[in-house]
C-alpha positions in Angstrom: -194.6 170.1 -110.5 -197.1 171.3 -108.0 -196.7 174.7 -109.0 -197.5 174.1 -112.5 -200.4 172.1 -111.7 -201.6 175.0 -109.4 -201.1 177.6 -112.2 -202.9 175.1 -114.7 -205.6 174.8 -112.1 -206.1 178.7 -111.6 -206.1 179.1 -115.2 -209.0 176.4 -115.8 -211.1 178.3 -112.9 -210.6 181.4 -114.4 -211.9 179.9 -117.8 -214.7 178.4 -115.9 -215.5 181.4 -114.2 -215.4 183.4 -117.4 -217.7 181.0 -119.0 -220.2 181.2 -116.1 -220.2 185.0 -116.1 -221.0 185.0 -119.8 -223.8 182.5 -119.4 -225.1 184.3 -116.5 -225.4 187.6 -118.3 -226.8 185.8 -121.2 -229.6 184.6 -119.0 -229.4 187.5 -116.6 -230.4 190.2 -119.4 -234.0 189.1 -119.2 -233.9 188.4 -115.5 -232.1 191.8 -114.7 -235.0 193.5 -116.6 -237.6 191.8 -114.3 -235.4 192.3 -111.4 -235.2 196.0 -111.9 -238.8 196.2 -112.6 -239.9 194.6 -109.4 -237.4 196.6 -107.5 -239.0 199.8 -108.7 -242.4 198.5 -108.1 -241.4 197.8 -104.5 -240.0 201.3 -104.3 -243.5 202.7 -105.5 -245.3 200.8 -103.2 -243.4 202.2 -100.1 
């Protein structure tokens, strides 16, 4: 019973993580662009 619970829990966690990553990527696309631009600007300043 404990093992089954643990398996299900880890599966739920994996699904949650996958959703979180997808969500972050969706939001992150714009943020990544801003972040990369900021990074390049910082490098140019130096």
